[in-house]
C-alpha positions as CSV (number, residue, x, y, z in Angstrom):
1,X,-27.7,-16.1,101.8
2,X,-26.1,-13.2,103.7
3,X,-24.8,-15.5,106.4
4,X,-23.3,-17.8,103.8
5,X,-21.6,-14.9,102.1
6,X,-20.2,-13.6,105.4
7,X,-18.9,-17.1,106.2
8,X,-17.2,-17.3,102.8
9,X,-15.6,-13.9,103.2
10,X,-14.5,-14.7,106.7
11,X,-13.0,-18.0,105.5
12,X,-11.2,-16.3,102.7
13,X,-9.7,-13.7,105.2
14,X,-8.6,-16.4,107.6
15,X,-7.1,-18.3,104.7
16,X,-5.1,-15.2,103.6
17,X,-3.8,-14.7,107.1
18,X,-2.7,-18.3,107.3
19,X,-1.0,-18.0,104.0
20,X,0.9,-14.9,105.2
21,X,1.9,-16.7,108.4
22,X,3.1,-19.9,106.8
23,X,6.2,-18.3,105.2
24,X,7.1,-16.6,108.5
25,X,6.8,-19.9,110.3
26,X,8.9,-21.6,107.6
27,X,11.6,-18.9,108.0
28,X,11.7,-19.3,111.8
29,X,11.9,-23.0,111.5
30,X,14.8,-22.7,109.0
31,X,16.6,-20.3,111.4
32,X,16.2,-22.7,114.3
33,X,17.5,-25.6,112.2
34,X,20.4,-23.5,111.0
35,X,21.4,-22.7,114.6
36,X,21.9,-26.4,115.4
37,X,25.6,-27.2,115.9
38,X,26.8,-30.7,115.2
39,X,29.6,-31.6,117.6
40,X,32.3,-33.3,115.6
41,X,34.2,-36.3,116.8
42,X,37.0,-35.1,119.1
43,X,35.4,-31.8,120.0
44,X,36.8,-29.9,123.0
45,X,34.4,-28.7,125.7
46,X,35.9,-26.2,128.1
47,X,34.4,-24.9,131.4
48,X,35.7,-21.5,132.6
49,X,34.9,-19.5,135.7
50,X,35.4,-19.2,139.4
51,X,35.1,-21.5,142.4
52,X,31.6,-22.8,141.5
53,X,33.1,-24.4,138.4
54,X,36.6,-25.0,139.9
55,X,35.0,-27.6,142.2
56,X,38.4,-28.2,143.8
57,X,39.7,-29.7,140.6
58,X,43.0,-31.4,140.4
59,X,45.9,-29.5,138.9
60,X,47.5,-32.5,137.2
61,X,46.4,-35.0,134.6
62,X,44.8,-37.5,137.0
63,X,41.5,-38.3,135.3
64,X,39.8,-39.0,138.6
65,X,40.0,-35.4,139.7
66,X,40.7,-33.3,136.6
67,X,37.1,-32.0,136.3
68,X,36.6,-31.3,140.0
69,X,33.2,-31.9,141.7
70,X,30.1,-30.1,140.5
71,X,27.8,-29.5,137.6
72,X,30.8,-29.6,135.1
73,X,31.8,-33.1,136.3
74,X,28.2,-34.3,135.9
75,X,28.0,-32.9,132.4
76,X,31.3,-34.5,131.4
77,X,30.4,-37.9,132.9
78,X,27.0,-38.1,131.3
79,X,28.0,-37.0,127.8
80,X,31.2,-39.0,128.0
81,X,29.3,-42.2,128.9
82,X,26.5,-41.5,126.5
83,X,28.5,-40.6,123.4
84,X,31.8,-42.6,123.6
85,X,32.0,-42.7,119.8
86,X,32.3,-38.9,119.8
87,X,35.6,-39.0,121.8
88,X,34.7,-35.7,123.4
89,X,37.5,-33.9,125.4
90,X,36.4,-32.1,128.5
91,X,38.5,-29.5,130.3
92,X,38.0,-27.4,133.4
93,X,40.1,-24.3,133.8
94,X,38.1,-22.4,136.4
95,X,39.9,-21.0,139.3
96,X,38.4,-20.2,142.8
97,X,38.1,-16.5,143.5
98,X,38.4,-15.4,139.9
99,X,36.7,-12.3,138.6
100,X,36.3,-11.6,134.9
101,X,39.6,-9.6,134.9
102,X,41.4,-12.7,136.2
103,X,40.0,-14.7,133.3
104,X,41.3,-12.0,131.0
105,X,44.8,-12.4,132.5
106,X,45.0,-16.1,131.6
107,X,42.7,-16.2,128.6
108,X,45.4,-17.2,126.1
109,X,46.9,-20.1,127.9
110,X,43.7,-21.4,129.7
111,X,41.2,-20.8,126.9
112,X,42.4,-20.0,123.4
113,X,45.4,-22.4,123.4
114,X,42.9,-25.3,124.2
115,X,40.9,-24.4,121.0
116,X,37.5,-25.3,122.5
117,X,34.6,-26.0,120.1
118,X,32.2,-25.3,123.0
119,X,33.1,-22.8,125.7
120,X,31.1,-22.5,128.8
121,X,31.6,-19.5,131.1
122,X,30.2,-18.8,134.5
123,X,31.7,-15.7,136.2
124,X,30.3,-12.7,138.1
125,X,29.6,-13.4,141.7
126,X,33.2,-12.4,142.8
127,X,32.9,-9.3,140.7
128,X,29.8,-8.4,142.5
129,X,31.4,-9.2,145.9
130,X,34.3,-6.9,145.0
131,X,31.9,-3.9,144.7
132,X,29.9,-4.7,147.9
133,X,33.0,-5.2,150.1
134,X,35.7,-3.2,148.4
135,X,37.6,-6.4,147.4
136,X,40.3,-4.9,145.3
137,X,40.6,-4.7,142.4
138,X,37.0,-3.7,142.3
139,X,35.1,-4.6,139.1
140,X,32.0,-2.4,138.6
141,X,29.3,-3.6,136.2
142,X,30.6,-1.4,133.3
143,X,34.0,-3.0,133.5
144,X,32.5,-6.4,133.9
145,X,30.7,-6.0,130.6
146,X,33.6,-4.4,128.8
147,X,36.1,-7.2,129.8
148,X,33.6,-10.0,129.2
149,X,32.9,-8.7,125.7
150,X,36.7,-8.5,125.0
151,X,37.1,-12.1,126.0
152,X,34.3,-13.2,123.6
153,X,35.7,-11.1,120.8
154,X,39.2,-12.6,121.3
155,X,37.8,-16.1,121.3
156,X,35.7,-15.5,118.2
157,X,38.6,-14.0,116.3
158,X,40.9,-16.9,117.2
159,X,38.2,-19.6,116.8
160,X,35.5,-18.4,114.4
161,X,33.4,-21.6,114.7
162,X,33.3,-21.5,118.5
163,X,30.0,-21.8,120.3
164,X,29.6,-19.9,123.6
165,X,27.6,-21.1,126.6
166,X,27.1,-18.1,128.8
167,X,25.9,-19.1,132.3
168,X,24.0,-16.7,134.5
169,X,25.6,-15.8,137.8
170,X,23.3,-16.5,140.7
171,X,22.8,-16.2,144.5
172,X,20.3,-17.2,147.1
173,X,19.6,-15.6,150.5
174,X,21.8,-17.7,152.8
175,X,24.6,-16.7,155.2
176,X,26.5,-13.6,154.4
177,X,24.5,-13.1,151.2
178,X,21.3,-13.1,153.1
179,X,22.7,-10.5,155.5
180,X,23.4,-8.2,152.6
181,X,20.6,-9.4,150.3
182,X,19.3,-6.2,148.9
183,X,22.8,-5.0,147.9
184,X,23.8,-8.3,146.5
185,X,20.6,-8.8,144.6
186,X,20.7,-5.3,143.0
187,X,24.3,-5.8,141.8
188,X,24.1,-9.4,140.6
189,X,20.9,-8.5,138.7
190,X,22.8,-6.0,136.6
191,X,25.5,-8.6,135.8
192,X,22.8,-11.2,134.9
193,X,21.4,-8.6,132.5
194,X,24.8,-8.2,131.0
195,X,25.3,-11.9,130.4
196,X,21.8,-12.3,128.9
197,X,22.5,-9.4,126.5
198,X,25.9,-10.8,125.5
199,X,24.3,-14.2,124.9
200,X,21.9,-12.5,122.4
201,X,24.6,-10.4,120.7
202,X,27.0,-13.4,120.2
203,X,24.2,-15.9,119.4
204,X,25.3,-17.9,122.4
205,X,23.5,-20.5,124.5
206,X,22.2,-18.8,127.7
207,X,21.8,-20.9,130.8
208,X,19.4,-19.2,133.3
209,X,20.7,-20.6,136.6
210,X,19.1,-17.9,138.8
211,X,15.7,-18.9,137.4
212,X,16.5,-22.6,138.2
213,X,17.3,-21.8,141.8
214,X,14.4,-19.4,142.3
215,X,12.1,-22.3,141.2
216,X,13.9,-24.8,143.4
217,X,13.3,-22.8,146.7
218,X,9.6,-23.4,146.3
219,X,10.4,-27.1,147.0
220,X,13.1,-26.8,149.6
221,X,14.8,-24.1,151.6
222,X,17.5,-22.0,149.9
223,X,20.2,-23.6,152.1
224,X,19.3,-27.0,150.7
225,X,20.4,-25.9,147.3
226,X,23.2,-23.3,148.0
227,X,24.8,-23.7,151.4
228,X,26.4,-20.2,151.7
229,X,24.3,-18.3,149.2
230,X,27.0,-18.7,146.5
231,X,28.2,-22.3,146.3
232,X,25.7,-25.0,145.4
233,X,25.3,-28.2,147.4
234,X,25.4,-31.6,145.7
235,X,21.7,-31.2,144.9
236,X,22.2,-27.7,143.6
237,X,25.0,-28.8,141.3
238,X,22.6,-31.5,140.0
239,X,20.1,-28.8,139.1
240,X,22.8,-26.9,137.3
241,X,23.9,-29.9,135.3
242,X,20.4,-30.7,134.2
243,X,19.7,-27.1,133.1
244,X,23.1,-26.8,131.3
245,X,22.4,-30.0,129.3
246,X,18.8,-28.9,128.6
247,X,19.8,-25.6,127.2
248,X,22.7,-26.9,125.2
249,X,20.6,-29.7,123.6
250,X,18.3,-27.0,122.1
251,X,21.1,-25.8,119.9
252,X,23.4,-28.8,119.6
253,X,22.9,-32.1,117.7
254,X,25.0,-34.9,118.9
């Protein structure tokens, strides 16, 4: 009789806990559903950044070369072919060698004027290099965060419905990066933390590229994925494209 009573009380307690949890689960599910962005027909998808995204892109309207070569090309080709009815417009305005301050100098013409619905940014490794090798103007981590935040604020003010895709800067121990690995890793880790923090603050999509490459070197040497420690190989760009799409599809309904 006592065992039966204990079982009954235990069952009632568990039932109460479950009842308390269900509303919380429902709220979380609702929040996740609310975060989904429906890309409208004719949406503009813009890639911004440095040489990794530049990909030796053409500087004219030739559609064969306008996206450059790299992850951004793969994303545009896949989505363009898979969703032709969406009439998506892809732009690449990354420039080799750019730091975050260079993005700021051309933000109006190369970003805001294009009115992107989805803005993907990958910048940081040149900023890190500027500190390590006194490549002027030097961009310390504090300025990197300040300017990055200003860019996001300007974009949000001009385009309230914009969705940000903030990509994590990354490195692997190859070439000159390997020779200065401890210093590179320490600095880039701070910038990665900044990007992750900004992604949370601005409800942006975060793409963890460093994690992707850290996992990849368990299958093949670092040089297989990033030939000089900074710039990905064809295989490396493929990993980036896959991860970019994977993260975006968590938040976007096509």
